[in-house]
Each structure stands twice: as C-alpha cells, then as structure tokens.
C-alpha positions in Angstrom: 15.8 -2.3 -29.7 13.4 -3.9 -27.5 15.3 -6.8 -25.7 14.4 -9.3 -23.3 17.0 -11.4 -21.4 16.0 -14.7 -19.8 18.0 -16.3 -17.2 17.1 -18.6 -14.3 20.1 -17.3 -12.3 19.7 -13.6 -11.2 19.6 -11.6 -7.9 19.4 -12.6 -5.1 21.5 -15.4 -6.5 25.1 -14.4 -7.1 27.3 -16.2 -9.6 28.8 -15.7 -13.1 25.5 -16.0 -15.0 23.9 -13.4 -12.7 26.7 -11.0 -13.1 26.7 -11.5 -16.9 23.1 -10.9 -17.1 23.2 -7.8 -14.9 26.0 -6.1 -16.4 25.1 -6.7 -20.2 21.6 -5.3 -19.3 23.2 -2.1 -17.8 25.5 -1.4 -20.7 22.7 -2.4 -23.2 20.7 0.4 -21.6 23.5 3.0 -21.6 23.5 2.3 -25.4 19.8 3.3 -25.7 18.1 -0.1 -25.6 15.0 -1.1 -23.7 16.0 -4.2 -21.7 13.7 -6.4 -19.5 15.4 -9.3 -17.5 13.0 -12.4 -17.0 13.8 -14.6 -14.2 12.6 -16.6 -11.4 11.0 -15.6 -8.0 13.4 -16.3 -5.1 11.8 -17.1 -1.8 14.6 -15.3 0.2 16.6 -12.1 -0.4 14.5 -11.0 -3.4 14.0 -7.3 -4.0 10.4 -7.0 -5.3 9.5 -4.3 -7.8 12.9 -3.9 -9.4 12.6 -1.8 -12.5 13.4 -3.7 -15.6 13.0 -7.1 -13.9 10.0 -9.6 -14.4 9.8 -12.7 -12.2 8.0 -15.9 -13.1 7.4 -19.2 -11.1 9.6 -20.0 -8.2 13.3 -21.0 -7.9 14.5 -24.4 -6.9 18.3 -25.2 -6.2 19.4 -28.6 -7.3 22.6 -30.4 -7.5 24.0 -30.8 -10.9 27.6 -31.1 -12.5 29.2 -31.1 -9.2 27.7 -27.8 -8.2 24.1 -26.4 -7.6 22.0 -24.7 -10.5 18.9 -22.8 -10.4 15.6 -24.3 -11.8 12.3 -22.5 -12.2 9.2 -24.3 -11.2 5.7 -23.4 -11.6 2.4 -24.8 -13.0 1.9 -21.8 -15.2 5.3 -20.9 -16.4 4.4 -21.2 -20.0 1.4 -19.0 -19.8 3.2 -16.3 -17.9 6.0 -16.2 -20.6 3.5 -15.8 -23.2 2.0 -12.9 -21.4 5.2 -11.0 -20.9 6.2 -11.6 -24.6 2.8 -10.1 -25.6 3.1 -7.3 -23.5 6.7 -6.2 -24.1 6.7 -7.0 -27.7 10.5 -8.0 -27.9 12.5 -7.3 -31.1 15.0 -9.8 -29.7 15.3 -12.7 -26.9 18.5 -13.3 -25.3 18.5 -16.7 -23.4 21.1 -17.9 -21.1 21.6 -21.7 -20.9 18.9 -22.1 -23.6 18.9 -25.8 -23.3 18.4 -26.0 -19.6 14.9 -26.9 -18.3 12.8 -25.1 -17.5 12.6 -21.3 -18.1 15.3 -20.9 -20.7 14.0 -24.0 -22.9 10.5 -22.9 -22.7 11.4 -19.4 -23.8 13.2 -20.8 -26.7 10.0 -22.8 -27.8 7.6 -19.9 -27.0 9.3 -16.9 -28.7 8.8 -16.0 -32.4 11.2 -13.0 -32.5 14.9 -13.4 -33.1 16.6 -15.4 -30.5 20.2 -15.5 -29.3 21.5 -18.2 -26.9 24.5 -18.0 -24.7 26.1 -21.3 -23.4 27.9 -21.2 -20.1 28.4 -24.8 -19.0 31.4 -26.9 -19.4 31.1 -30.5 -18.7 31.2 -34.1 -20.2 28.4 -36.0 -21.7 25.3 -35.8 -19.7 22.5 -38.5 -19.4 19.8 -35.9 -19.5 21.1 -34.4 -22.7 21.7 -38.0 -24.1 18.2 -38.9 -23.7 16.6 -35.8 -24.8 19.2 -35.0 -27.6 16.7 -35.1 -30.6 14.2 -33.0 -28.7 16.7 -30.5 -27.6 18.5 -30.1 -31.0 15.3 -29.2 -32.5 14.7 -26.5 -29.8 18.3 -25.2 -30.3 17.7 -25.0 -34.1 15.2 -22.1 -33.3 18.3 -19.8 -32.2 19.2 -17.4 -34.6 22.7 -17.0 -33.1 24.7 -18.8 -30.4 27.3 -17.4 -28.0 29.7 -19.4 -25.9 31.6 -18.0 -23.1 34.7 -19.9 -23.7 36.1 -22.6 -26.2 35.4 -25.3 -23.5 31.8 -24.0 -23.4 31.5 -24.1 -27.0 32.9 -27.7 -27.3 30.3 -28.8 -24.7 27.3 -27.1 -26.6 28.6 -28.3 -29.9 28.9 -32.0 -28.9 25.0 -32.0 -28.8 24.0 -29.0 -31.0 26.6 -28.6 -33.9 26.7 -25.3 -35.7 28.3 -21.9 -35.6 29.3 -20.3 -32.4 30.6 -16.9 -31.5 33.0 -17.0 -28.4 32.5 -13.9 -26.3 34.0 -14.2 -22.7 32.3 -13.1 -19.6 33.3 -9.5 -18.7 34.4 -7.8 -15.4 33.5 -4.5 -13.7 36.8 -3.0 -13.8 35.6 0.3 -11.9 34.1 -1.9 -9.0 37.0 -4.2 -8.7 39.9 -1.9 -8.6 43.4 -1.9 -7.0 42.6 1.3 -5.1 39.6 -0.3 -3.2 39.7 0.0 0.6 40.7 -3.3 2.3 39.1 -4.5 5.7 41.9 -3.1 7.9 41.3 -5.6 10.6 42.4 -8.2 8.5 45.4 -6.6 7.1 48.7 -7.6 9.1 52.3 -6.6 7.9 53.4 -10.0 9.4 50.7 -11.9 7.3 50.0 -12.7 3.7 46.4 -13.3 3.1 45.4 -16.1 0.6 41.9 -15.5 -0.5 39.2 -18.1 -1.7 35.9 -16.7 -3.0 33.0 -18.9 -4.1 30.3 -21.3 -3.3 31.4 -24.0 -1.1 31.0 -26.8 -3.6 33.4 -29.7 -4.1 34.0 -28.8 -7.7 35.4 -25.4 -6.5 38.3 -27.2 -4.8 38.5 -25.6 -1.5 39.3 -29.2 -0.1 42.5 -29.1 -1.9 43.5 -25.8 -0.6 42.6 -26.8 2.8 44.9 -29.9 2.5 47.7 -27.6 1.2 47.5 -25.1 4.3 49.4 -27.1 7.0 52.5 -27.2 4.6 52.1 -23.7 3.5 51.7 -22.4 7.0 54.8 -24.3 8.1 57.1 -23.4 5.1 56.1 -19.8 5.3 56.9 -19.7 9.2 53.3 -19.0 10.0 53.1 -16.0 7.7 50.3 -17.3 5.4 46.8 -17.0 6.4 43.6 -18.3 4.4 40.4 -16.3 4.3 37.4 -18.2 2.9 34.4 -16.2 1.5 31.4 -18.1 0.4 28.8 -20.4 1.7 26.8 -23.6 1.3 25.1 -26.4 3.5 28.6 -27.9 3.1 30.4 -25.3 5.2 30.5 -27.2 8.5 32.2 -30.1 6.4 35.0 -27.8 5.0 35.5 -26.3 8.5 36.0 -29.8 9.8 38.7 -30.5 7.2 41.0 -27.8 9.0 43.5 -29.5 11.2 43.5 -28.3 14.7 47.2 -27.1 14.4 46.5 -24.4 11.9 42.8 -23.3 12.7 44.1 -19.9 13.8 45.4 -19.5 10.1 42.1 -20.3 8.5 39.0 -18.2 8.6 35.7 -18.7 7.3 33.3 -15.6 6.6 30.4 -17.3 5.0 28.2 -15.4 2.6 29.1 -11.6 2.4 27.0 -8.8 0.9 27.8 -8.2 -2.7 28.7 -4.5 -1.9 31.5 -5.8 0.4 33.0 -8.3 -2.3 35.5 -5.8 -3.9 37.0 -5.1 -0.2 37.3 -8.9 0.3 39.6 -8.8 -2.9 41.5 -5.8 -1.7 42.1 -7.7 1.7 43.7 -10.6 -0.1 47.3 -10.6 -1.2 47.0 -13.9 -3.3 43.6 -15.1 -4.8 43.4 -19.0 -5.0 41.0 -20.8 -7.2 41.8 -24.5 -7.0 38.7 -25.8 -9.0 38.7 -29.4 -10.2 37.1 -28.9 -13.4 34.0 -28.1 -15.3 34.5 -24.4 -15.1 33.7 -22.5 -18.4 35.3 -19.3 -17.7 36.3 -18.2 -14.0 34.7 -14.9 -13.3 36.2 -15.0 -9.9 39.9 -14.9 -11.6 38.7 -11.8 -13.6 37.5 -10.1 -10.5 40.8 -10.8 -8.6 42.8 -9.6 -11.5 40.9 -6.4 -11.8 41.3 -5.9 -8.1 45.1 -6.0 -8.9 45.7 -9.3 -6.9 48.1 -12.0 -7.8 46.3 -15.1 -9.0 46.9 -18.9 -8.4 44.6 -21.3 -10.3 44.2 -24.8 -11.3 45.3 -25.4 -14.9 41.9 -26.3 -16.4 40.7 -25.2 -19.9 38.1 -22.8 -18.9 40.7 -20.9 -16.6 42.9 -20.7 -19.6 40.4 -18.4 -21.1 41.5 -15.9 -18.5 44.9 -16.6 -17.3 48.2 -17.1 -19.1 50.4 -19.1 -17.0 53.6 -17.3 -15.8 52.4 -14.2 -17.5 49.4 -12.9 -15.5 48.9 -15.9 -12.9 50.4 -19.0 -11.6 48.7 -22.4 -12.6 48.9 -25.8 -11.0 47.8 -29.2 -12.0 44.1 -29.7 -10.7 44.0 -31.6 -7.5 47.7 -31.6 -7.1 48.0 -30.5 -3.2 51.9 -30.4 -3.2 51.9 -28.3 -6.4 49.5 -25.9 -5.1 51.3 -25.6 -1.7 54.7 -25.0 -3.6 53.2 -22.3 -5.8 51.7 -20.6 -2.9 54.9 -20.7 -0.8 56.9 -19.2 -3.5 54.4 -16.3 -3.9 54.1 -15.8 -0.3 58.0 -15.5 -0.1 58.3 -13.1 -3.3 56.2 -9.8 -3.0 58.0 -8.5 -6.0 56.6 -11.3 -8.1 53.4 -10.9 -6.6 53.2 -7.2 -7.7 54.3 -8.0 -11.2 51.6 -10.8 -11.7 49.2 -8.3 -10.2 50.0 -5.6 -12.6 49.8 -7.9 -15.7 46.6 -9.3 -14.3 45.1 -5.8 -14.2 45.8 -5.2 -17.8 44.4 -8.5 -18.8 41.2 -7.5 -17.0 40.7 -4.3 -19.0 40.4 -6.5 -22.1 37.4 -8.1 -20.3 35.7 -4.9 -19.3 31.9 -5.1 -19.7 31.6 -2.2 -22.3 33.9 -4.1 -24.6 32.2 -7.5 -23.9 28.6 -5.9 -24.5 29.8 -4.4 -27.8 30.5 -7.8 -29.2 27.3 -9.0 -27.8 25.4 -6.3 -29.4 26.9 -7.0 -32.9 25.5 -10.7 -32.5 22.2 -9.2 -32.0 22.4 -7.1 -35.1 23.4 -10.3 -37.0 20.5 -12.4 -35.7 18.0 -9.6 -36.8 19.5 -9.4 -40.1 19.4 -13.2 -40.4 15.7 -13.0 -39.7 15.0 -10.3 -42.3 17.1 -11.9 -45.0 15.5 -13.7 -47.9 15.0 -17.4 -46.9 15.2 -16.5 -43.1 13.0 -18.4 -40.8 9.6 -16.6 -40.9 8.2 -14.8 -38.0 4.5 -14.9 -37.0 4.1 -11.2 -36.5 1.7 -10.5 -33.5 1.3 -14.1 -32.9 -0.6 -14.9 -29.6 2.3 -16.9 -27.8 5.3 -15.1 -29.1 6.9 -11.9 -30.0 6.6 -10.2 -33.4 9.4 -9.6 -35.7 11.9 -6.7 -35.4 11.5 -6.1 -39.1 
C-alpha cells in the first residue's frame, strides 16, 4: 500500500504527534508498505534530505489551547500538495489533526484517495471551530475513517463532527524506554530521590504546581527529594524565578535535551511527575515513564486516565491541588517498595501500548477505509485527477 502521512508536527519538533507519526511510519514500513511523511519545513534543527519525508511551506509556532501548536505557512501550499499527491500516487492518506489549519485541512480538501484522520486534541468549545463549523464539517465528511487517541479526544471531535470514531491510543517505544537503560550517574545519589518532570514549559503542563509543592516536599522528606526539570520554552526564566531561594539547590533545570538522551533522563528519575492542568488527550510522557520502569504521579484528568489506573500503576491527584500533590510525592519518596510495585505494573501497562500493537490496529482502519471506497455506493474517486490521488481499487 502507498501511504501518505500528513502532519504539521514532525522532527525537529518533538512531541506526542511527532512520535506518533514517526513510529507508525516505521512500523508500517516494516509491514511492507511504502510510507511518505508530508510535513513542514522548520527553520532550525531540520535534517534535510531525510528519506521518506517531504516538506512544504514553513513552520510557525503559535499559542493555542494553553500550549503552542505548529502551523504551516506558505503561498504555494496547495500547489505543493497537489504536486506531491500526483508524484506519489497514494492509495491512502492518513492526516493528523485533520481539522487544523493549514496543512492538514488542505490535504483533506485536495486528496481524492481514501482518507483517514486522527484527532489528537482535547479541549472545550473553540471560537475558531464555532465560527467555521459548517465549513469544517463539510471537510471532515470527506474522511473515510476517523481515529481518536482517547475517549476525551473523541468527545472533543464529535462535538463538532458527529460520526463514528475508532479509539486507538498513542503508543510507546518499549525497547527505547526500558528499565535497564543506563542513567546519568552524576545525578544519581543514594541520599536523594529524584522527581522528574519532562515536557514543554507551558502553563498547561502544570510545572508551576510542582514548583509550589516542592518546599513542603523537601522539608517533609528531610531534603531527600530533588526535582529535575527537562524541557524548555521562552517561559523558562519565569518558571526558574518561581523556585524559592530556600530550595534552589533541590530544583535543577536542564532545558532542551537531545532526543537520544531522553531515555537516560527517565532512567535517572525515581518518580515521574506530570501535573498537567487539563486538555491533555492522552499523556505520552506517562507511557514513556512507565515503559522506563518509573513510578508515576499524575494529575487526575480524563486524558491521563487513558494511560494510568489510579492506585494500580500510578498515583493520581486532583489537578491544581498543590497540597495533594505534595502529599503524594512525600509518601512515595518515603516508600521505595511501593515505588517498585508501581513501576513493575506500569511497565506491564506500557507493553499493551507498544507501537507494533498500536500500528496493527491503525492498519486495520486503513483496510476498512479502502473497503469503504470500493464498496457499492462508496464515495467515487476521480482516478488520475490532476489535484488528488487515484483510487487504490
């Protein structure tokens, strides 16, 4: 099968969607499919000439939904997409965040082959979608199948685009993130228990709550708890300024780290903490930490419930509740046996989310989409159309 995967988020931009696109592409190629990723050009950190990747337009990072999202800009996006679809003659196009301007939505409108859309976002009502509801609904009706990465992502999408969705979670690379990965020894200390935060420094990720909890955690653990912060944004200085002077020696910021080092940072932590305030559709960092064999403490939000079962393979606390977060952390710092039990169950949970298993389910949706196109009464495809891709039939 000739498959095109369209995503505005891809390397060198790291994040959940990027990892989803990359790993499904790898697994699909292992299964014998021809896969081409269509994404944006990034001005910094881009690897040019990557095999199996085509870049159009240029990336722009804008604030949205309490975080930052990628948007592709360019005066010739439509023409570039048409050229690629003619050149690659795709059987099927898999479009991530298909209702998002600009690249995904253009791809939905241009392509005439079978289309599958994956919806990643969890949020409340959106003024942009309210204003363009009819227009976007017509575009989403072109999709032959719809995937949501969680029930909360499904509810967000179905609010505007009712219909049938298949819930397929994000996956995790259980070989890359593994309990036997070597930690950074300079940050391992038998007298310290490392709390680890990994993520973009956006207010939605809740680092401010973790910083607020740290004075109490440090005091109640007699200085044994230490927070390691991995991640960056233009707000880093603001977060660093939130740390009280009395505990600055117990909170370390490392900024952006190379992707190759990320498994070692998980291995360096003892307890992984994700205090996000909401609007998280899944929680890939939780799955990575669990695969790495680390005890997880996370805010009790619907998207995180897709990964964590409270008390079974992780500890959850009410979002934004600083005293509850502090108490959960203190209890785990003082109970290594419980940390180990949570870590073992978390690793078992991560194996259920291994990319080969997730990709197998996605591949089945592809087959259903192609069958829908070829069935009597299916939406006709303009074979050889100048601005689309021909039917796989």
